[in-house]
Residue, then its C-alpha position, 0 to 999 in steps of 0.5 A: m040724400r034719400k033715394r029708393t027704398w034700401a033692401l033689408g038684405v043690403l049687406a047680403a046683396l053686396i056679398v053676393a054681388g062682390g064676395g071678393w070685395y067683402a072678403s078683403l075687408d078687415r074685421e073692423t070694417r065688416g063690423l061697421l057694415a053690419a050696422l048699415p041702415t035699412n032705410t034711406d032716411v039719413l036723418s033717422w039713422s043711429v050714430d052707428q048706422r051713420d058711422a058705417a054709411f057715411r064712408a060707403m054711400d056710393r057703394l051701399t046705395f046699390l038701388a041708386d046710381a052715383g056718377t064717377i069723377e076720375p082724377g088726373p094723372t098728376p096729383t097736386p103734391l101735399p108735402a109735410g110741413k112743420p107740425l102745428a102745436l094744437p093743445g087740447i087736440d085729442a079732446y077736440f078730435a074725440g068730441q067732434r067724432a072726427a073721421a078725418l082732419i087735415v090742416i094745410q098751411d102755405g101748401k104744406v100739411r101741418y096736421e093730419r089725423y083719422g078716426l072712426g076706423f076711416g083712413p086717407d084712402g077712403r071716401w067720406t060723404s060731403f053733404s052740403v059741402a057739395k053746395s060750394f062745388t056746385s056754385t063753382l061749376v056755375g063759375a066754370a059755366l060762365a067762363d065757358g059761355s054756357i051761362r050768359s049772366l048771373d042776372d038771367k032768369v032761372s027759367a031761361y035754363i029750366p023751362d019747366l019752372r015757367g009759371s012757378a014762383y021761380d019764374d022771376v028768380s035770377v041765377r044770382q038769387l038762387l046762388t045767394m038763397t034769396s029767391g023768396v020761395r017758401w021752404n022748410e030746412d029743419y033737419e029734425d022735422p020729418k014734415a020739412d021740405v028737406a025731409l020730403f022733397n027727395a021722396a016725392t013722386p015727380d011729375e011725368g017727364v020732369d026732373a024730380t027736383v024741378s017737379y017738387m020746387r015748382k009747386l012751392p009758393r012765394a013767401h017774399s019778393p025775390g032778392t029781399v030775404w035770405h033763407y037756407n034752401t038745399g032744394e035751390t042748390n039742386l035747382i042750380g045743379v039742374l041749371v048747370s047740366s042744362a046749360t052745359k049739356q053735361s052731367l055734373s059728375a062729368y063737368l066737375e071731373a073736366k073743370i076741377w077734379k083733373p085740372a086741380g090735381m085731385a088724387a083719388k076717384a070721387t063719386w056723386l050720388k044721383g036722385k030719382t031722375n038720374h041727376e046728381i043731387a047738387g046740394c049734397c053727396i059728393q064722396a071723396a078722399t079728405r085730402d081731395y076736399a083740402r085740394f079743393g080749398l087750395f084751388v080756391l086759394a089759387d083763385g080758380v087757376a089750375a094747371g096754368k089755366r083759369i077755370v072760373p072768371a077772374g074775380w069769381f071767388a072774390a065775389a063768391t066767397t064774400k058776404q053777398v047777403d046778411i044772415g042775421d049772425p054777427g060776423r058772418g054772411y052768405g056768398y054764392q053757396w059759401w058761408t063767409y066770415d067778416d075777417g075774410s075767411v070762408a067755409a063750405q059746411g055740411i051736416f054732421g060735421q063735414g067742412i072745408f075752411i079757407d083763410r086766404k090771409r094765412r094761406l090756410v085750408i082745414a078739411s074735416n069729416a065727422d059724424w056729429t051726434r046731431a045734424t047741426a043742433g049739437p055742441e060740435g059746431a061751436a067747438r069747430e068754430a073755436f078750433y078754426r080760431q085756435v089754428q089761426a092763432a097758432i099760425d100767427a104765433g108761429a107755433 
């Protein structure tokens, strides 16, 4: 999430670099740009700064790079369906500080709305929703034969991890966040690993993520304890790139974005060593996040071709490990529910909720008041249940 230092004159630099682009913006968008942050610490930004930056991460981090992900020529259609009756939706939308909300059921759009000055043509950042995309690329690499087995040791694909606490960790254990390596993911602790690892200076010639992660100590035996760890998703990204000999952006474009019929260009922010940040920061149109949900509902078959092995999503979106939260679990970088539904989730209110039983996808982008600790998360869970109940009632 944090790259190199942003210049205080970021807006002025953008105007100089692309004055025509700036001149074309409406007054509301120019006002948002005026609120842009002047530092790279996302977790320290004000609400106004986040409102401005979350829709423009790939254009405003001009001292860093972003990989581009181009769509194919034929987008998957999203026809309008019967409007879904959702009492209290106005209060919910406002309480979420929602930028976008789309409800698709049986392939048809039953609710769609935008806020915070955002719209259907914009790209909103994903944060940890990207984790579920990254794990799907592991499935694609398995289907290609680039990754031989989920039981392979991670160090077989990332030699710089040899001799570290990750040397005896399997690909499967990375996917389920059960490596046993010590890590602090507290978003409100400035000394947590999640706040420090992107700013650390990497060892010469070593990927920045690998450089940081290989110094961490072991806390538990591999496979015995679940512990949420964004750094490990970044390791998965390094593994996929090493195995496939492609950038994550190029591989996502070839394996998912074009075959699954995404309609708009997406981007993926890169870190210090020019590698996509696999645990974060895909920027995409909200409708394309929803199309990814439809790709999951199709069991990873797109344009008549199977992209991931048969049974991949059955395993990836099923509880593989208990997380201590009744009714929920963790799969391969997916949050699972015991009723069979599943979700990709990112801080500040980004999400894709998928319910196979009801052929339901809910994609949402927002700027919550806090990363995860505010009331919005519980309200979103209640909203998912409200939508399920409305569909069951024929609303």
